[in-house]
TIBAZA-918543 format. One record per residue (C-alpha): residue number from 0; x, y, z. Coordinates in steps of 0.2 Angstrom, whole numbers, m for minus. Example, Ala and Ser with C-alpha at 12.3 -4.5 7.8 and 13.67 -1.06 7.14 Angstrom:
[0,[62,m22,39]]
[1,[68,m5,36]]
This chain:
[0,[78,573,m900]]
[1,[65,586,m897]]
[2,[70,604,m902]]
[3,[71,618,m889]]
[4,[62,630,m901]]
[5,[47,618,m906]]
[6,[45,605,m892]]
[7,[30,597,m901]]
[8,[41,594,m917]]
[9,[51,578,m915]]
[10,[58,577,m933]]
[11,[60,593,m942]]
[12,[65,585,m958]]
[13,[51,580,m971]]
[14,[52,563,m980]]
[15,[60,563,m997]]
[16,[47,552,m1004]]
[17,[31,544,m998]]
[18,[21,529,m1004]]
[19,[5,531,m1014]]
[20,[m6,525,m1000]]
[21,[3,537,m988]]
[22,[1,551,m1001]]
[23,[m18,547,m1000]]
[24,[m18,548,m981]]
[25,[m8,565,m981]]
[26,[m18,573,m995]]
[27,[m36,566,m992]]
[28,[m37,561,m1011]]
[29,[m41,543,m1016]]
[30,[m30,531,m1025]]
[31,[m38,534,m1041]]
[32,[m35,553,m1040]]
[33,[m17,551,m1035]]
[34,[m13,539,m1049]]
[35,[m22,552,m1061]]
[36,[m11,566,m1054]]
[37,[5,555,m1057]]
[38,[m1,551,m1075]]
[39,[m4,570,m1078]]
[40,[13,574,m1072]]
[41,[6,584,m1057]]
[42,[15,573,m1045]]
[43,[34,568,m1048]]
[44,[38,550,m1044]]
[45,[53,539,m1041]]
[46,[54,521,m1045]]
[47,[68,511,m1038]]
[48,[75,497,m1049]]
[49,[70,480,m1042]]
[50,[57,486,m1031]]
[51,[39,485,m1035]]
[52,[34,501,m1027]]
[53,[30,519,m1034]]
[54,[37,533,m1023]]
[55,[30,550,m1024]]
[56,[42,564,m1021]]
[57,[36,574,m1005]]
[58,[40,591,m1012]]
[59,[29,588,m1027]]
[60,[14,583,m1015]]
[61,[17,598,m1005]]
[62,[17,609,m1020]]
[63,[1,601,m1026]]
[64,[m7,605,m1010]]
[65,[m1,622,m1006]]
[66,[m12,636,m1014]]
[67,[m4,648,m1025]]
[68,[m5,666,m1018]]
[69,[m10,672,m1035]]
[70,[m25,660,m1036]]
[71,[m42,666,m1032]]
[72,[m46,656,m1016]]
[73,[m64,663,m1013]]
[74,[m78,651,m1012]]
[75,[m89,651,m1027]]
[76,[m108,657,m1024]]
[77,[m120,642,m1021]]
[78,[m128,636,m1036]]
[79,[m147,638,m1039]]
[80,[m158,623,m1038]]
[81,[m162,615,m1055]]
[82,[m179,613,m1062]]
[83,[m195,623,m1061]]
[84,[m198,632,m1045]]
[85,[m214,625,m1036]]
[86,[m226,639,m1031]]
[87,[m238,639,m1016]]
[88,[m253,633,m1027]]
[89,[m245,618,m1033]]
[90,[m236,606,m1021]]
[91,[m227,590,m1023]]
[92,[m239,575,m1029]]
[93,[m252,587,m1035]]
[94,[m259,583,m1052]]
[95,[m255,594,m1067]]
[96,[m273,591,m1074]]
[97,[m286,604,m1071]]
[98,[m302,601,m1062]]
[99,[m312,601,m1079]]
[100,[m300,589,m1087]]
[101,[m303,577,m1072]]
[102,[m322,577,m1074]]
[103,[m321,574,m1093]]
[104,[m311,558,m1092]]
C-alpha cells in the first residue's frame, strides 16, 4: 500500500537484517571490507542456528554510514606530487650528464 504522505515510498519499514552481499550493495563497500568491519565490531551481526548465513543488523549498517555531526566532514587538501619537480631546462627523458661529460666518454 502506498502512503498518502510519501507516494514514492511503498514500504516505510527498514529491514531488520540484511545479508553480507546486500550490505555490499547498499554501502558500496566490498566483501572484504564488510567482513573487516564485522571482525572489528563496527557492524553487529546475527547468526541463526542451523542456517549457514551471517545477517548484518541494518541499524548498525545505517550507523556506520551516517556521518557524526561532530566529525569534520571537510575534504582534505590535495596532496602535492611526490618526487623532484622538473624544471623547464630539464624535460622527461633528458640525460643527467653534462655536455662535457658526454664528450669525455
